[in-house]
C-alpha positions in Angstrom: -16.8 1.3 7.4 -18.4 4.3 5.8 -15.5 6.6 6.1 -17.3 9.7 4.9 -19.7 9.5 7.8 -17.1 8.5 10.4 -16.4 11.3 12.9 -12.7 10.8 12.4 -12.8 10.8 8.6 -15.7 12.8 7.3 -16.2 16.4 6.2 -17.0 17.6 9.8 -13.7 16.4 11.0 -11.9 17.9 8.0 -13.6 21.3 8.5 -12.6 21.2 12.2 -9.0 20.5 11.3 -9.0 23.1 8.6 -9.7 25.8 11.2 -6.2 25.3 12.5 -4.8 26.4 9.1 -4.6 29.6 7.0 -6.0 27.8 3.9 -9.3 29.5 3.3 -12.9 28.6 3.8 -14.0 25.0 3.6 -16.2 24.2 0.6 -16.1 20.5 -0.3 -14.8 17.1 0.8 -14.2 14.1 -1.5 -12.7 10.8 -0.5 -9.9 9.7 -2.8 -8.1 6.4 -3.3 -6.5 5.1 -0.1 -3.9 2.5 0.5 -3.7 0.0 3.3 -2.0 2.3 5.8 -3.9 5.6 5.3 -7.3 7.1 4.5 -7.2 10.1 2.2 -9.7 12.8 1.1 -9.5 15.9 -1.0 -10.5 19.1 0.8 -11.6 22.1 -1.4 -11.5 25.6 -0.1 -11.9 29.0 -1.7 -8.1 29.2 -1.9 -7.3 25.8 -3.4 -7.3 22.0 -2.9 -5.5 20.1 -0.1 -5.1 16.4 0.9 -6.6 15.4 4.3 -4.8 12.2 5.5 -5.9 10.1 8.5 -3.0 7.9 9.5 -4.1 4.3 10.3 -0.8 2.6 11.3 2.1 4.9 12.1 3.0 6.4 15.5 3.5 10.1 16.1 7.3 9.6 16.3 7.3 7.9 12.9 5.2 10.7 11.5 7.7 13.3 12.8 10.5 11.4 11.1 8.6 11.5 7.9 8.0 15.2 8.2 11.7 15.8 8.9 12.5 13.8 5.7 9.9 15.9 3.7 11.6 19.2 4.8 14.9 17.7 3.8 13.6 16.7 0.3 12.0 20.2 -0.1 15.4 21.8 0.3 16.7 19.5 -2.5 13.7 20.5 -4.7 12.7 16.8 -5.0 9.2 16.4 -6.6 6.8 15.4 -3.9 3.6 16.4 -2.1 4.7 18.3 1.0 3.0 18.5 4.4 1.4 21.8 5.3 2.0 23.5 8.7 -0.8 24.9 10.8 -0.9 28.5 11.9 1.2 27.6 14.9 3.8 25.8 12.8 2.8 22.3 13.9 2.1 19.6 11.3 0.3 16.8 13.2 -3.3 17.0 14.3 -5.2 14.8 16.7 -8.9 13.8 16.5 -10.5 12.2 19.5 -7.0 11.7 21.0 -6.2 8.6 18.9 -6.4 9.7 15.3 -3.4 11.4 13.7 -4.2 13.7 10.8 -1.9 15.6 8.4 -2.7 18.0 5.6 -0.6 17.8 2.4 -0.4 19.7 -0.8 -2.8 18.3 -3.3 -1.0 17.7 -6.6 -3.1 18.3 -9.7 -2.7 15.2 -11.9 -3.4 11.5 -12.1 -2.0 8.1 -11.4 -0.1 7.2 -14.5 -0.5 4.4 -17.0 2.8 2.5 -17.3 4.7 3.3 -20.5 8.3 3.8 -21.7 8.1 7.5 -20.9 6.6 7.1 -17.4 9.1 4.3 -16.7 12.0 6.7 -17.6 10.5 9.5 -15.4 10.3 7.2 -12.4 13.8 5.8 -13.0 15.2 9.3 -13.0 13.3 10.2 -9.8 14.4 7.0 -8.0 18.0 7.6 -9.0 17.7 11.2 -7.8 16.3 10.2 -4.4 18.8 7.3 -3.9 21.7 9.7 -4.6 20.8 12.1 -1.8 22.7 12.0 1.6 21.2 9.5 4.1 23.5 9.6 7.2 20.9 11.3 9.4 18.5 8.3 9.0 21.0 5.4 9.3 19.0 4.0 12.2 15.7 3.8 10.3 15.7 0.2 8.9 13.5 -1.4 6.3 10.6 -3.3 7.7 10.9 -5.6 4.7 13.9 -7.8 5.0 14.9 -11.4 4.2 15.5 -11.9 7.9 11.9 -10.9 8.6 10.7 -13.2 5.9 12.5 -16.1 7.6 11.0 -15.1 11.0 7.6 -15.1 9.4 8.1 -18.6 8.2 9.4 -19.7 11.6 6.3 -18.4 13.2 4.3 -21.1 11.5 1.7 -21.3 8.8 -0.3 -24.2 10.2 -3.5 -22.4 11.0 -3.8 -20.2 8.0 -6.6 -20.1 5.5 -6.5 -22.9 3.0 -6.7 -20.4 0.1 -3.2 -19.3 1.0 -1.6 -22.7 0.5 0.1 -22.2 -2.9 1.2 -18.6 -1.9 2.8 -19.9 1.3 4.5 -22.8 -0.4 6.0 -20.3 -2.9 6.9 -18.0 -0.1 9.1 -20.6 1.7 10.8 -21.6 -1.5 11.6 -18.1 -2.7 12.8 -17.0 0.7 15.4 -19.8 0.6 16.5 -18.8 -2.9 16.8 -15.1 -2.1 18.6 -15.8 1.2 21.4 -17.5 -0.8 21.5 -15.0 -3.7 21.1 -11.5 -2.3 24.4 -9.8 -1.6 24.6 -7.8 1.7 27.5 -5.6 0.6 25.7 -3.5 -2.1 25.4 0.3 -1.8 22.9 1.5 0.8 21.2 4.8 1.2 17.9 6.7 1.3 14.9 4.8 -0.2 11.2 5.4 -0.6 10.4 1.8 -0.1 7.1 1.7 -2.1 7.5 3.3 -5.5 4.3 2.2 -7.3 2.0 4.1 -9.7 -0.5 4.8 -6.9 2.2 6.6 -5.0 2.9 9.0 -7.8 1.1 11.9 -9.6 1.8 12.5 -13.3 0.5 15.0 -15.9 1.0 14.2 -19.6 3.4 11.4 -18.7 5.5 13.9 -16.7 6.2 13.2 -13.0 4.7 15.9 -10.8 5.5 14.2 -7.5 6.0 11.1 -5.5 3.7 10.5 -2.5 3.6 8.6 0.7 7.1 8.5 2.2 5.9 6.7 5.4 8.0 3.6 4.6 11.2 5.5 3.9 14.4 4.1 5.3 18.0 3.4 4.7 18.5 0.1 2.8 20.1 -1.4 -0.3 19.3 1.1 -3.1 18.4 -1.6 -5.6 15.3 -2.3 -3.5 13.8 1.1 -4.7 14.7 0.4 -8.3 13.2 -3.1 -8.1 9.9 -1.6 -6.8 9.9 1.1 -9.4 10.2 -1.6 -12.1 7.2 -3.5 -10.7 5.2 -0.3 -10.5 6.1 1.0 -14.0 7.5 -1.7 -16.3 4.8 -4.4 -16.2 1.6 -4.9 -18.2 -0.3 -7.1 -15.7 2.0 -10.1 -15.1 4.2 -9.5 -18.1 7.3 -7.4 -18.0 7.8 -5.0 -21.0 11.5 -5.1 -22.0 11.5 -1.6 -23.5 9.9 0.0 -20.5 12.4 -1.8 -18.3 15.3 -0.6 -20.4 14.0 3.0 -20.2 13.7 2.8 -16.4 17.2 1.4 -15.9 18.8 3.8 -18.3 17.2 6.9 -16.7 18.2 5.6 -13.2 21.8 4.9 -14.3 22.1 8.4 -15.8 21.0 10.0 -12.5 22.9 7.5 -10.2 25.5 5.2 -11.8 24.9 1.5 -11.1 28.0 -0.5 -10.2 29.0 -3.7 -11.9 27.9 -5.7 -8.8 24.5 -3.8 -8.7 23.9 -4.6 -12.4 24.5 -8.3 -11.7 22.2 -8.3 -8.8 19.3 -6.3 -10.3 17.4 -9.3 -11.6 17.5 -10.8 -8.1 16.3 -7.5 -6.6 13.4 -7.5 -9.1 12.4 -10.7 -7.4 13.2 -9.5 -3.9 11.2 -6.3 -4.3 8.0 -8.2 -5.2 8.7 -10.9 -2.5 9.2 -8.2 0.1 5.8 -6.7 -0.8 4.2 -10.1 -0.5 5.7 -10.5 3.0 4.1 -7.2 4.0 0.6 -8.4 2.8 1.1 -11.6 4.7 2.2 -10.0 8.0 -0.3 -7.1 7.9 -3.4 -8.8 6.7 -3.5 -12.2 5.0 -2.1 -14.4 7.8 -4.6 -12.9 10.3 -7.7 -12.3 8.1 -8.2 -13.3 4.5 -8.7 -10.2 2.3 -9.4 -10.7 -1.4 -7.9 -7.5 -2.5 -4.6 -8.2 -0.7 -4.7 -11.9 -1.9 -5.1 -10.7 -5.5 -2.2 -8.3 -5.2 0.1 -10.9 -3.5 -0.8 -13.5 -6.2 0.0 -11.1 -9.0 3.4 -10.4 -7.4 4.0 -14.1 -6.9 3.3 -14.8 -10.6 5.7 -12.1 -11.6 8.5 -13.6 -9.5 7.8 -17.0 -11.0 8.1 -15.6 -14.4 11.3 -13.8 -13.5 12.8 -17.1 -12.2 12.3 -18.6 -15.6 13.8 -15.6 -17.4 16.9 -14.6 -15.3 19.2 -14.9 -18.4 16.9 -12.6 -20.4 16.7 -10.1 -17.5 20.5 -10.0 -17.3 20.6 -9.3 -21.0 18.1 -6.4 -20.7 20.1 -4.9 -17.9 23.3 -5.0 -19.8 21.6 -3.4 -22.9 20.3 -0.6 -20.8 23.7 0.2 -19.4 25.6 0.2 -22.6 
């Protein structure tokens, strides 16, 4: 689809939405990188730049929960891109009755290159977020769970694309191992759920803000740290021990890891990647083969396989970071 010319995505739609705001006169529209759940564009006006987001998956109720979270994070001065209210105070717009659109602050910076410094920055931010109160969102559960992985397997893989064979064989094997290893009694709280470089903005290796909180929930806190490690401590399929230590050390300084959490962290490194693979299977690959998703899932699978072979080394790195 040519999003720029689509009536729900292009500059005409953006200009129409902008009329509901006190943000200046429309000047330019530029599509920016989008994930699997949203379409994003940069709107330029005579008063600044803003992010135009068309929501492709979430319901209005889910968006309102996300907005409530963002207002909570703003009160705690957490670094993020915040939604902007219209003149009437409302945040959510509708186009053609079925497209939900939100305007966000546009943060001036770039997606970072992983390094020891960026790993430490994200470790600190993840620890900050995970330490915030979470009681008001106790009923918001993580869509990525071992139970849902088992349900996915039980639904059957018989009619799937042959190109998925090795990925699905791995998926069954790893789900069994994780089911036996992951402890259910670890600390739970507020998590972002998808802390990767493309959901962050940096400037000179300094975190400016974390983006895209639509997957936020209350779950085991190590899940966020595991995702942050995958986002910021790998060079391709290879884990960089110094980056990993920097990330864990910064997280631990902001929110202390218990002895049980330290022991389980290598397993959550595996579970975080496996959970992401389950998302790509459920929301794409099992229904329609997509090379981009397949490449991402394969990369994550190879990381898990490498972690399996190096669990002792991972435990050593974690202990070094905490002492």
